[in-house]
C-alpha positions in Angstrom: -10.2 14.5 26.9 -10.6 14.5 30.9 -8.4 12.0 32.9 -11.0 9.4 33.6 -11.4 9.1 29.8 -7.9 9.2 29.2 -7.1 6.3 31.9 -10.1 4.2 30.2 -8.2 4.8 26.8 -4.8 3.8 28.1 -6.2 0.4 29.5 -8.0 -0.5 26.6 -5.4 0.3 24.1 -2.7 -1.4 26.0 -4.6 -4.4 25.7 -5.4 -4.3 22.4 -1.8 -4.4 21.4 -1.4 -7.7 21.7 -4.5 -9.1 19.1 -3.6 -6.6 16.9 0.1 -7.0 16.5 -0.2 -10.9 16.6 -1.9 -11.6 13.5 0.6 -9.5 11.2 3.6 -11.0 13.6 2.5 -14.6 13.0 1.8 -14.0 9.2 5.6 -13.7 8.4 6.3 -17.1 9.9 4.1 -19.5 7.9 7.1 -20.9 6.4 9.5 -21.3 9.3 6.3 -23.2 11.0 6.1 -25.6 8.1 9.5 -26.8 8.3 9.8 -27.1 12.0 6.3 -28.6 12.5 6.7 -31.2 9.7 3.5 -29.6 7.9 2.7 -29.0 4.2 2.1 -24.9 3.9 -1.3 -25.9 3.0 -1.9 -27.0 6.4 -0.2 -24.5 8.1 -2.0 -21.8 6.1 -4.9 -22.3 8.8 -2.9 -20.9 11.4 -4.0 -17.8 10.2 -7.1 -19.0 8.4 -8.3 -20.6 11.9 -7.9 -17.5 13.8 -9.5 -15.3 11.1 -12.8 -17.4 11.1 -12.7 -17.6 14.8 -12.9 -13.9 15.3 -15.5 -13.6 12.3 -17.8 -16.4 14.7 -17.4 -14.3 17.9 -17.6 -10.4 16.6 -21.3 -10.6 16.1 -22.0 -11.8 19.6 -19.8 -9.2 21.7 -23.1 -6.9 22.0 -24.9 -9.4 23.8 -22.5 -10.6 26.0 -21.8 -7.2 27.2 -25.2 -6.9 28.0 -25.4 -10.2 30.0 -21.8 -9.7 31.7 -20.9 -6.1 31.8 -17.9 -4.8 29.5 -15.1 -4.7 32.1 -15.8 -8.3 32.8 -16.1 -9.4 29.1 -12.9 -7.6 28.1 -10.9 -9.0 31.0 -12.2 -12.3 30.2 -11.4 -12.1 26.6 -8.1 -10.7 27.3 -7.6 -13.6 29.5 -8.5 -16.0 26.8 -6.2 -14.2 24.3 -3.4 -14.6 26.9 -4.0 -18.5 27.9 -4.3 -19.1 23.9 -1.1 -17.5 23.2 0.9 -19.3 25.7 -0.6 -22.2 24.6 0.7 -21.4 21.0 4.1 -21.3 22.0 4.1 -24.8 23.5 2.2 -26.2 20.6 3.9 -29.6 19.6 2.2 -30.0 16.1 0.3 -28.3 13.4 -3.3 -29.4 14.6 -2.4 -28.1 18.1 -1.0 -24.8 16.7 -4.0 -24.3 14.7 -6.5 -25.1 17.9 -4.9 -23.1 20.1 -5.3 -20.1 17.3 -8.5 -20.8 17.4 -8.7 -20.1 20.8 -6.7 -16.6 20.5 -9.0 -15.5 17.7 -12.1 -16.1 19.9 -10.5 -13.9 22.6 -9.4 -11.3 19.7 -13.0 -11.4 18.4 -14.4 -10.2 21.8 -11.8 -7.3 22.4 -11.9 -5.5 19.0 -15.4 -4.4 18.7 -15.4 -4.0 22.5 -12.5 -1.6 22.5 -14.4 0.8 20.5 -18.2 0.4 22.6 -16.6 1.1 25.8 -14.8 4.4 24.8 -17.8 5.5 23.0 -19.9 5.2 25.7 -17.6 6.5 28.1 -16.9 9.4 25.9 -20.6 10.4 25.5 -19.8 12.2 22.1 -17.1 14.3 23.3 -13.6 14.8 21.9 -14.2 11.8 19.2 -11.4 12.7 17.3 -8.6 13.0 19.9 -10.0 9.8 21.3 -9.8 8.1 17.8 -6.4 9.2 17.8 -5.5 7.0 20.7 -7.9 4.2 19.7 -6.4 3.6 16.0 -2.4 3.7 17.2 -2.6 -0.2 17.4 -4.9 -0.5 14.1 -2.6 1.6 12.1 0.7 0.6 13.2 -0.1 -3.0 13.5 -0.3 -4.0 9.8 2.7 -2.0 9.4 5.1 -3.0 11.8 4.0 -6.6 12.7 6.0 -7.8 10.1 9.2 -6.2 11.0 8.8 -7.5 14.6 8.1 -10.9 13.5 11.2 -10.7 11.2 13.2 -9.8 14.0 12.1 -12.2 16.1 12.5 -15.3 13.5 15.9 -14.1 12.7 17.3 -14.0 16.4 15.4 -16.6 18.0 12.7 -19.8 17.6 9.1 -19.2 15.9 7.7 -19.8 19.7 8.7 -16.4 21.0 6.6 -14.7 18.5 3.7 -15.9 20.9 5.5 -14.9 24.0 5.2 -11.2 22.6 1.8 -11.5 23.7 1.9 -12.0 26.8 3.5 -8.6 28.4 0.9 -6.4 26.6 -1.9 -9.0 28.0 -0.8 -9.0 31.5 -0.1 -5.2 31.8 -3.7 -5.0 29.9 -5.2 -7.1 32.9 -3.6 -5.2 35.5 -4.8 -2.0 33.9 -8.3 -2.9 33.2 -8.5 -4.0 36.8 -7.5 -0.7 38.3 -8.9 1.9 35.5 -11.8 0.5 33.8 -15.1 1.2 35.7 -16.9 -1.8 37.2 -20.2 -2.2 35.3 -22.6 -5.1 36.0 -25.0 -6.7 33.5 -27.4 -4.2 32.2 -30.0 -6.1 30.9 -31.2 -10.1 31.0 -31.5 -9.9 27.2 -32.1 -13.1 25.5 -29.6 -14.5 22.8 -30.8 -14.0 19.1 -30.2 -17.7 18.5 -31.6 -17.3 14.6 -29.5 -14.2 14.3 -26.8 -16.0 15.5 -27.0 -19.0 13.2 -27.3 -16.6 10.4 -24.8 -14.1 11.0 -21.7 -15.7 12.4 -21.7 -18.3 9.4 -22.4 -15.4 6.9 -19.5 -13.8 8.1 -17.3 -16.9 8.4 -18.3 -17.9 4.9 -17.2 -14.6 3.3 -13.9 -14.4 5.2 -13.3 -18.7 4.2 -14.2 -18.2 0.7 -12.2 -14.7 0.1 -9.0 -16.5 2.0 -8.7 -19.0 -0.8 -8.6 -16.7 -3.8 -4.6 -16.1 -3.7 -4.6 -19.8 -5.0 -4.7 -21.3 -8.3 -8.1 -20.8 -10.3 -9.0 -17.4 -8.1 -12.6 -16.9 -7.8 -13.6 -19.6 -10.3 -12.7 -22.4 -7.8 -15.9 -23.8 -5.8 -13.9 -23.7 -2.7 -13.9 -20.0 -3.4 -17.1 -19.2 -4.8 -19.3 -21.6 -2.9 -18.7 -20.1 0.5 -19.0 -16.6 -0.6 -22.2 -17.0 -2.0 -23.3 -19.1 1.0 -22.1 -16.3 2.8 -23.9 -13.4 0.8 -27.2 -15.3 0.8 -26.9 -16.0 4.9 -26.2 -12.3 5.2 -29.2 -11.4 3.0 -31.2 -13.8 5.1 -30.0 -12.1 8.5 -30.6 -8.6 7.1 -34.1 -9.6 6.4 -34.2 -11.2 10.1 -33.0 -8.2 12.0 -35.4 -5.9 9.9 -38.6 -7.5 11.3 -37.1 -8.1 14.8 -35.6 -4.9 15.4 -35.5 -5.1 19.2 -34.6 -8.5 19.6 -31.7 -9.2 16.6 -28.3 -9.9 17.4 -27.3 -6.6 15.5 -29.8 -3.8 14.8 -29.2 -3.1 10.9 -31.8 -0.4 11.5 -29.0 1.5 12.5 -27.5 1.6 8.8 -30.5 4.3 8.0 -28.4 6.7 10.2 -25.9 8.1 7.3 -22.8 8.8 9.3 -22.8 5.1 10.3 -23.8 3.9 6.9 -21.0 6.4 5.3 -18.7 5.2 7.8 -19.1 1.7 7.4 -18.8 1.7 3.5 -15.7 3.9 3.8 -14.2 1.5 6.6 -14.8 -1.5 4.0 -12.8 0.2 1.1 -10.4 1.0 3.6 -10.0 -2.2 4.9 -9.5 -3.3 1.2 -7.0 -0.6 0.4 -4.9 -1.3 3.5 -4.9 -5.0 3.6 -4.5 -5.2 -0.3 -1.5 -2.7 -0.6 0.3 -4.6 2.5 -0.1 -7.7 0.4 1.6 -5.9 -2.6 4.1 -3.7 -1.0 6.4 -6.3 0.6 5.6 -8.6 -2.3 6.8 -5.9 -4.8 10.0 -5.2 -2.4 10.9 -8.8 -2.7 10.3 -9.6 -6.2 11.1 -6.6 -7.8 14.0 -5.3 -5.5 15.4 -8.6 -4.3 15.0 -8.2 -0.6 14.1 -10.9 2.1 11.3 -10.4 4.3 13.3 -8.7 7.1 14.3 -6.3 4.4 10.9 -5.7 2.9 9.5 -5.2 6.7 12.1 -2.7 7.4 11.4 -0.6 4.3 7.8 -0.4 5.6 8.4 1.6 8.7 8.6 4.7 7.2 5.0 4.2 6.5 4.5 3.2 10.4 6.2 6.6 11.0 3.9 8.7 8.7 0.8 7.2 10.2 2.3 7.8 13.8 2.9 11.6 12.8 -0.6 12.2 11.6 -2.9 10.8 14.0 -3.0 13.8 16.9 -3.5 16.3 14.1 -6.1 14.4 12.4 -7.8 13.7 15.6 -7.8 17.4 16.6 -8.8 18.4 13.1 -11.4 16.4 13.0 -13.2 17.5 16.5 -12.7 21.2 14.6 -13.6 20.8 11.0 -15.6 17.9 11.2 -14.8 14.5 9.0 -15.6 15.2 5.8 -12.8 17.6 5.2 -10.4 15.1 7.1 -11.7 12.1 5.3 -11.2 13.7 1.8 -8.1 15.1 2.4 -6.2 11.8 4.0 -7.9 9.5 1.1 -6.6 12.0 -1.3 -2.9 12.2 0.2 -3.2 8.1 0.4 -4.3 7.5 -3.3 -1.5 10.2 -4.5 0.9 8.1 -2.5 -0.3 5.0 -3.6 0.3 6.1 -7.7 4.1 6.2 -7.5 4.1 2.4 -7.0 2.2 2.0 -10.2 5.3 4.2 -11.8 8.3 2.3 -10.3 10.5 -0.1 -11.2 13.3 -2.2 -9.6 15.9 0.6 -10.3 13.6 3.2 -8.6 16.0 4.8 -5.6 15.2 3.7 -2.3 15.0 7.2 -0.8 12.3 7.4 -3.4 10.4 4.7 -2.0 11.0 5.6 1.6 9.6 9.4 1.0 6.5 8.3 -0.7 6.0 5.5 2.2 6.3 8.1 4.4 3.5 10.2 3.0 1.4 7.5 2.3 1.6 6.7 6.1 0.3 10.0 7.0 -2.5 9.5 4.9 -3.3 6.2 6.1 -2.9 7.2 9.8 -5.0 10.4 9.4 -7.9 8.7 7.5 -8.8 5.9 10.0 -9.8 8.4 12.8 -12.7 10.5 11.0 -14.0 6.8 9.8 -13.6 5.4 13.6 -15.5 8.5 15.1 -18.0 9.8 12.6 -20.3 6.5 12.9 -21.1 7.0 16.2 -22.3 10.7 16.3 -25.7 10.8 17.2 -26.3 7.4 18.3 -27.7 6.5 21.8 -25.8 4.3 24.2 -27.3 1.3 24.0 -26.8 1.5 20.1 -23.2 1.9 20.3 -22.3 -1.9 20.6 -24.5 -2.7 17.4 -22.7 0.2 15.7 -19.4 -1.1 17.0 -20.0 -4.7 15.7 -21.0 -3.4 12.2 -18.0 -1.1 11.5 -15.8 -3.9 12.6 -17.5 -6.6 10.8 -17.2 -4.0 7.5 -13.6 -3.3 7.9 -12.6 -7.1 8.2 -14.8 -8.0 5.4 -13.4 -5.1 3.2 -9.6 -6.6 4.1 -10.3 -9.6 3.0 -12.2 -8.4 -0.7 -9.0 -6.3 -1.0 -6.5 -9.1 -0.5 -8.4 -11.0 -2.9 -9.2 -8.7 -5.4 -5.4 -7.4 -5.9 -4.2 -10.8 -5.4 -6.1 -12.2 -8.5 -5.0 -9.2 -10.3 -1.5 -9.6 -9.7 -1.5 -13.5 -10.6 -3.1 -12.5 -13.8 -1.0 -9.2 -14.7 2.2 -11.2 -13.7 1.3 -14.1 -16.1 0.2 -11.9 -19.1 2.7 -9.0 -19.0 5.4 -9.9 -16.3 6.5 -9.1 -13.1 6.9 -5.4 -13.4 4.3 -4.5 -15.3 2.0 -6.8 -13.1 2.7 -5.1 -10.2 2.4 -1.9 -11.6 -1.1 -2.8 -12.6 -2.1 -4.1 -9.3 -1.3 -0.5 -7.7 -3.0 1.1 -10.3 -6.0 -0.8 -8.6 -5.2 -0.2 -5.2 -5.0 3.7 -5.9 -8.6 3.1 -7.6 -10.1 1.6 -4.5 -8.5 4.8 -2.8 -10.1 7.3 -5.4 -13.5 5.7 -4.7 -13.3 6.5 -1.0 -12.2 10.3 -2.0 -15.8 10.4 -3.4 -17.7 8.7 -1.2 -16.2 10.7 1.9 -17.9 13.7 0.5 -21.4 12.3 2.0 -19.7 12.4 5.8 -21.0 14.9 8.0 -19.1 18.4 7.8 -18.1 20.7 10.6 -20.2 19.5 13.6 -22.7 22.1 14.9 -22.2 24.2 18.4 -25.7 23.8 20.1 -26.6 20.2 20.8 -29.8 19.0 19.1 -33.2 19.6 20.8 -34.7 16.8 20.6 -33.6 12.8 20.4 -35.0 12.6 16.8 -33.2 15.4 15.6 -30.1 13.7 17.7 -30.2 10.9 15.2 -30.1 13.3 11.8 -26.8 13.4 10.0 -24.3 16.3 11.6 -23.7 18.0 8.2 -22.2 21.5 7.3 
């Protein structure tokens, strides 16, 4: 990786640390927020839901915004929006004001997350994608794991308002680094906004995320407040797909790119990875608290070995991806992840802590390694102007996959606990999580194998899958 690309990666990753840690840090504070702001938990839940929905609305328009204002300007503007939202959240005086400021944060984060990948992929030009993703995936892998720990430590020592001040150093450092290290680029085109596509796609993502976020309540998928938004979201997504197929050059997101096998496989696997990652992140801390009697902070600390494992495997996985291709790395990583999930389907309250720690360390190794090939392979063979569309597709796939995983495992857990008790209920849920990972192993077999040494001779060949 050359120096300019490394500098760009550092600038973007430092700025991205704020939104990628923020959502998981705040998740542990909902009960404290409800008590301090004198609001019911159902209202405070919108602190997370509003953020998630704002992010879902923003992601689809990032490609168009980049073409209109330039990547560097958009990145810095989004970081400023997130910074202002964080400061305002720390000063919130009521539950509605906090929800409104979280929506502002979500808008900034929604622009930053796909843009992070786009800017790096465009700068890399197809070189060293594995090692580059090893850098980029650091906050993505560690955020859901270490965020609850940081949040628990802050709540134990200070007010919930400090949860939002944690974002400020990252955001300020990210702005300074972006000013000095991200190359200036102006608008590339005067492309018109696909208004019809926006009206269809953004509400589709919001409907899916909103409906899935309510599955954990009583009634599961049978509640009207759950299945109706999901049904509307699916209908709008189908309508957008049909619209985009007819208006390829002008569509908000070019769905024709899903004909490109590496991108289609990457998006599918990122959907399953999101389901496995976020679904398991629901089960693990809950099982520690319900079955082992730990508090929220203790459950978060038990997850630290998983973060250590993810940190240890990233660099090696990046190098192996560049040498052997995405297929080998993804299959092995998913197999390790699945094998380290199965023990939780066999554990009980009396399982020694050291066994839990070792299994989580191994699970983290698989988790840290699996994200890298999936994030890199989707961009193989794409032109520069196609990369923003691919970034949006993969980001939406992982976001919706995470919501699906949480929703499905929440229902499985509720029904299992009601039918066979807490221990067996959690064990059944972990079998489901392991099953999602097993499906990912099989799907990984369609990923490209070892990359070719010689470059394709024609643009048409460049768009063909790179296979062993």
